[in-house]
N, C-alpha and C positions, 0 to 999 in steps of 0.2 A: 367592641366593648362596648356599647349596649346590647346587641344580639346578646355577650355573656352576662350581664347585669339582669337581661327580661330570662334567662339561664337560673341564675339563682334565684330568683323569687320563691319558684319552691308555692308552701304553700300561703307564704304572702300578698299570693297573686286574690286569692280570696276573703281575705282581711282587709284588702283592700276596695276591695270591689263591694263588703258588707259597709268597711267603713262612709266608702263614698254613697249610701244611703242616708245621711243625714243631709244631700240638698238632694231635691225630686223640678227634672228638671223639663224631663218627659211632655209637658202640660205646652213649657215656652217649643219644643220642637214640635208635637203636632198639631198648630196655630200656624206653622211657618217660619220660624227662627229656628238659629243657627246657632251649638255648643261649640262652644274652641275652647281648643287644650296646646297644651307646651309638648314640646318634645326633647326637652332637656334627661337628664337621668330619672331616673324612675324611681326611684326611692323621693324623689323634689317635685317628681307630677304628675308620681303614681295613680294617685286616689282619685284625679282631677281626669284623666283619662278611664278609668274604672267608673265615675261617676257619668262622662260621655255617653259611653255601652250601658250603662243603665238602661240610664233616661233613652235610647236609643230604643233598646227593646224592650220599654215597660211601655210605645207608643203603640206597639202591634204591628208597625209598618214593615212592610214584605221589605222593600228595600232604606238601605242606607246608605248615603252617600258622603263619601270620607271628600272630604278636598284639603292634597294637601302642598306644603311648600316642594319645589322641590329646586333642589341645593345647587351654586352652580360650581358643581366642584372637578370641571374640565378647564380648561384652559379661555377654552371654544365659549362658553358657558358664562363665567367670569365675565369676559372681554362683550360679552353679547350684551347680557346687563348692566356693564358698564355706561356701554352705548346708548340705550333707550332708558334706562333712570338717571343718569348724572352727563351725560353728553347730548339728547333728545333727538337721538339715533331711530330711524324708522322701524318697528318692531320689522314689518314684513322684510327686510330688505336682513333677516336671518332665517337662517334654514330649521332651529329653535322654536321657531315663534309657533304657540298653540297650546293645543291640551294633549297629553299623551295620559297613557293609561291600560291595566286591563282589555285587552279583547280590539285595541285601536290599532290599526295599521297603519300607525306613525311615530315614528323613532319609539329608544326604548329607554334612554336615562333615569328613567322612574325604576324601574329592576336596584339603582345601586343607591337608591337612595332608603335612609332611612327613618324619617322624619314618623310612619305607619306603625312604624311594630309593635311598638307598645301599642297601637288601637288593636292591629292586627292578637297580641298575647291576647287582653281583657277577654279581645269577641272569643277568641275560640274558648276561652275559658267557660265564658260566662254560657254563651251556646251552648255546648255541653255539661254546663251542672242543671241547668233548665230544662234538659233535650230539645232545643229550636233546634229544626235542621229544615228549615225553609224560609231562613230569611237571607237575603242578598247583600252584602256588602262592596259597593262597589269604589270603588278607587279612583281619584284624577287629579290633573298634576299642571295646570295652566303655565307656562314660562312665558318673559315678554309679554303682561299685559299694556306696559306703557299707558296707563288710562286711560284705552276703550277694550275692556271686556268685546262689548258687542259682534268686534272682528275677529276674535280668537279663532284661529281655524280648532275644528269640532265644538266649536258651544253651542251649534244646535241641534248633537247630541248628548251634550251633558245637560243643556234645558232641559232637553226632553223625559231626561231619569230623573230630575229635579221635580217634573214636576208632581210625583207621584212617589220621592221619598223624600225620608228628615232628612239633613246636614248636620254634616259633624265639618269640622274641619282644625285643622295644626298652625300654629305659628309660635315662633320666639321672637319676639316684636323688640328686644335688646342684647345685643354685644358687645357689654364692654369694657374697658381694662387692656392693659400692656398686650395679649395674643391678640386682639384688637384693631391695633393701632393706636388706642390713645395712649398718648400721652405719659409718664409714670409720675411728672407733677400732677394731673389731671384725674388720675386714677380713681374712684371711687372703690372703698373695700365695701362687700353687699352689704355688711349692717351698721350703721343706719340708713349713709347717706346714698348707696349706695338704689339701693328698693325704697325707698323714696324716689327718686330722680325713674327706677323702672315704673312706676305704678305713674308717678305727673307723666310721662311719656306714652305709656299704655291710652290712657285717659283725651290725651292730644289724639290718637291714632284713633281711636273711638270716636271723637268727635268727625273727624274727618268724613268717615267710615256714614255716618247718622245723616250728613249733609251728601252726603253722591259725589262727593269730591272726590273723584278717583285720581285727579290728577294731583291733588293734593295729598291725598294719602300715600303713593307715591314716594313723591319728595320728602316728606316727613322721614318713609320708611331708610330711603337713603341716609337721611342722617343722626336716629334711632341707631344705622345697621342691622335695620331686621328685616328678616327673612319670610315676613310680611307676604309684603308686600301682591306676591299676585295671587294666590288663595285669598286673600283677602276683597281683594276686586270683583275676584270671578264672587265671589254668594255671596256679593253685597246685593251683583247685576242679579242673578239670580233668581235674590228670595225682595228685593226693595225695599222699600221703605222700614225702618230700624231704629230700635233705640236699644242699645248697650251697656252693661255693667258690667264690672270687676268683681266676680266674686275671688277671687284670689291669686298670688304669682306664684308659679313655678321656676326658680333660680339653681342654678350649678355652680360653682366653681367649676373654671375650664384650664387652670393651671394646667391641672397633670395630664390632660386630652391634647394640648397642644406644648408641653415642656414649658411654658413658660411662666416671669416670678406672678405670685399675684401683687396685687389684683387682675385679675379674669376674669369675666363671668359671663352665664345666661342667663335671660329672664324670659319668660313664656304667660302669656296672660289665662286664667281659670276664665274665660266673657259668656256671658248665656246674651243672643241680640234677639228682642221682641221683637217678633213681626207688628208694622201701624199701621 
């Protein structure tokens, strides 16, 4: 579905890139900040992804480090994530523990994930339009951070990349509704209560990251049914103290995706973190 939506964008890709010019986030990236965006349906978050691409290219940085969610799409991954985040298990007891990505000799679950397809799409379109051929987009996928990003296998390699790179990240911080196990009598429609709840939850999460409370953020992600727990802990560790601003929210109905009744939806924040 995600691949089809991107293929069908056509000229709207460049319209989104141009529309995204209303935000200038390059200064935040250039000064050591982070820009994050959702990976819900591209119609609902594409302009945010486009803004992140514009900002990264506008900095002139040779390397862009994209820190992505790695979804638990196998039984092994789901059981490991539950053990670490819900049962207090040790990340190191799982062979999945660590940072994956292109060029690393460590697992390849990242190849099956969809989270950065939108980023790749807008990156390829805008670098081609600008005639840019000398920039590097490096993807890294942490898994099972468990409140201790400093202990992750491959953390040294990722930290070395981050030293000379600008950093983007993706996460959907709220999954809500019947498709995600919310009881029908508690499920909120997107508008108006659901979106308000999602914004409040994202603001709470930003607070944990500002404090550098990795364990608290991990617990918050369990409660919010957020897929962002690992990626956010990693970029907070790499970039240090930061202040977050929730600019907008990308939200998509997920009932068709899961063949579940409404309300079922996912939401991700378009957030800029300024280095402090």
